[in-house]
Steps between C-alpha positions, in 0.01 A plus 500: 500500500315554836124445546448881506712539178301230330166669601638834363604336177163337459310811567711691247461227245126517529493875475715477189282239339183705583659811337602303191154356469334851525759633247431213266117549526536873418732426197254239362157576356205374702170403325170393644336199337192301554692274738711743685797751453802410293833654504735486205824651400649755264739402222631722213195690383253244611319373819497123535269271701641140506315184609138639544261208576205485262361180627535261802783272498400189292647246746362222712127460438516780246728298268301429178230732603379822333676808635357690796552865590783580737425569859560854628781590738316742720678817624852359417688638204580230250864553378511442128863541476650168390435249225290198595588145396359378156245224451647153502693384202792277407806533264408849380867610507603231239208575254470880515724807443651673799299741723171330457548209740428542873756439775228401753160330462206429724159372468389829674571696183192709409652834517532796254753785472393859426728768336356854493657847410617669812213752467248227490585389852456854621119484492463612139255308268421417143800299384450233240562149624672193330451154639758262390467113497830330472581208267675180550295221334272493810770331696784751557601865578348762730362841486781620727766418254762786470436485118147641564618768740256786430680803655615644177165450319308658791752767589574628148144422329260624767322170533440231775626150440362202694685166462301195616573139597278194449506128590675290232559143395283254671441740798318727245366257248449151634175322416423173695118500456177682529401477866541767772789307635687467163745751345312654213767706324534867397596615837773715335255678285269564804803636689564750228133602511515551873813718463313702232206543743754615769640764257155632420403532861832655639706656226319833531672545835836482332405759249365283233204559256272196522335598168845468329634160579694303236555130538796371333736197494751301309494125399281328762418844622387590144274194492370588830413854390315363196315261723390785723371680178264197462375490862204722591608482867823673412356770276454769762862488614672648195461734206772417254705183430856443386582148382869412440578167334194285581533139353137543386479180316596279805211268579375488860442184683156339518381299793645161393832643421518703824405188708776316309753760588381509857539125524859509368574776739356296805696195399814697511420594856429136593112583526202326336332721245253723672616426848470854640620400852824358358548801275431751778756331714792578260709811536491783259853411381402133443207630297703741299750221422223262378342785301833529305550124458150459329643687202723204420193274474342663204574391140846605358344509154208741502619852459235682699534285809835655590349845547265460806494193721310691770246785438150595437235230498161525315278435785182627319439759784792749543678410169264390222749434238826625331506878420520457115162314483356744748623789308345345186165461677498853620570414870769758572487839645552785244772687699761714345796258424870484432602152389824358337787249514864471447634392149656168628277398783556129509892478500461460875270205477632324198872509608398406855294209393757365248837562647677343204452524125188388330544336154258499212329179598446599858367841382251326280394280801442799708280670250306178436449449880376848544278547202459154339225614257706786357858377522578514135352846457701627795823344364440663177452839668796448747723266300807341652784740436791392725571116457691461818280721728151598429435693833505836348226395251304357799542844663357677183204249476410502875532877547253558225265224610504582871551869517517712185215370283218424761584845645437641148181294476371619824570872429321474163204344654498758792514779233218365308292484816556877549793526716646826367760576778761232427879528427707196383882484543799266415808520723799426278807592696747262673719593794821670428624369832525155646178485703367145466722325752470116460278540179801543281295418185320824539814725467451701188147376449159682557371251755189476700513795743760700326312826550464497878833640605428799277135553591600525873830671432650257748839432345659647813360220711716247303797743448428501128587782266256627233653637186377841384255344262363269777447805727290647232309166457434483880363857493270411212343195665468667836340806332257305300393264792454781759327744249264219427430472875435882526287554200418164319722604217870417501577803280325748740653587829221719607547786738632492861180473697659629806703801382310605187809459273592251244647204686540262226837392373609588145513182304864493406563416124178304484250502202133542592359163589181462274183354632452142378327514156506880514589508127316178381815296571655316807779711626739402785745713673839328458729573793853476374834671476642714352145635450156363560253492201151397396451153352191467278454122515743307718532133370185551300530200264570266775219633712264463210607141478439429878155678479413236222649200691364606834660517848363185655706190434 
């Protein structure tokens, strides 16, 4: 190639790239935010904006600091067209089902993804908004997981979905002391709050209705949602809440316990406890690995210690206590609420913690180690039934103790305090397909998180195939959740606020979901196949027992 040919080729290439850029910009929606213009892309019946920064990168001097607002990008157009790396984590793919674990991680991870109906990106307004906080035990997963892909929910249900990230593990929850130089914990919760603030200030430009924002999450995301219901500083950022499978009886760490965990973590990194210079010198990967390894340092006997090695810390300022005592003392916002759980929540935890059979004696030791003052009563209520392996009995007991019964306790208290707009559910359907990957013990079981693939109608992302009954189930849960976002009532789809027509979906084969205590009883909507139903008092006798015994060991 001659010099002249090379110049001609280069010019032609630049012209082609410029034309391609203009074509791309025309094809993708462009929205103006507080920080500058953002260009997204169209996919199916939705518009998508990937990797939108809601805070400054928490790196360098901002590691273990409260989140700060992002910096603007001036006249440039920010291309929100590719998924950003997740927050640092370790070994997710061996502990979690497929599709939820990220391929890339980075300490620069405070981004959110926005899914809107196509019409919302065309300068219309008034669409209800759902803000999703992902689960993962406060150590794993990402809001950008394909499992949470919101294009079908947004495109078929006329809502806007926002999925957010937050710092996890030691980066999100480390406590080393109380001075301004120390790590003081709860950064992950503050990240969520900063994301909620970003949504409140910017989502109207995407077509969202800031007076109709529903905060929801599953597992750690459900815990987080309930925490935000106890925080006056979060109150302005959402109208409704949906809480999916919160381990509401899990105790949070106090200062001595948090300091102990921080010391164990520092030792794994070769640092002295509280040596922030040493801790700040470590890479994000080293920190994620040490976060993971601290789990093996807790007791192998106490049942509740397996659930959450890292997470919220009772600092007396932001977080004043666990949600259940705060609910009991009336320190929770009275917002319309959907709350529920799966029927076999703790299969995932019990079979992960004990990867071989548990005999009668070991079962009795676990009960005594967890609830020494009530061990005999508990063994009477949940008697050994399988001489060679009591793990299924442990699942029954711990599902009731951690999820089912404290949730019932909380909802009854909220109802007695005057919360009239509350709906309770039980998810009681296991996958018909093999969708759990390495977690083989969840095949055929209604494990923690079983509802998610149906809620987001995301089976296509994993090449799964719903049965006809499962398609109906997916339609039901999407209808209920999005109706609730629109009107504050899962049964009421409202009207299409843009076109003056009925826009709500017809709830396929679903009974009406009664308000909690509507008829003087305690109804739950039981999602199941071949047909969903209303359960009047799920696990009632067992929950009566735990209400008497109490939820604090």
